[in-house]
C-alpha positions, 0 to 999 in steps of 0.5 A, a space after each residue: 167272864 170272872 171265872 175265865 180271869 181267875 183261871 188265867 191268873 191262876 195259870 200265870 201266877 208263877 211269874 210276877 210280870 205276867 201275873 201283873 199284866 193279866 191282872 190289869 187286862 182283867 180291869 178292862 174286861 170286868 164290871 164294877 161288881 166283878 172287879 169287887 169279887 175279883 179283888 177279894 179273891 185275888 187277895 185271898 189267893 195271892 196276898 202271900 205272894 204278890 201283895 205288892 202287886 195287888 196293892 199297886 194294881 187295885 189303888 190304881 184302879 180306884 184312883 
């Protein structure tokens, strides 16, 4: 499932709102270990473009 989520995020990364929507949907699909992997991957891939989105989404996940 993690690889599927990564593929989707790459495909929607052109649009900030769509990216954030799909990222939040991914939180419902993945287990805790996969979420940690997704977090690391997202920051590696998208921190230059969507750092604020990532910080917001992953902060809410941990709360």
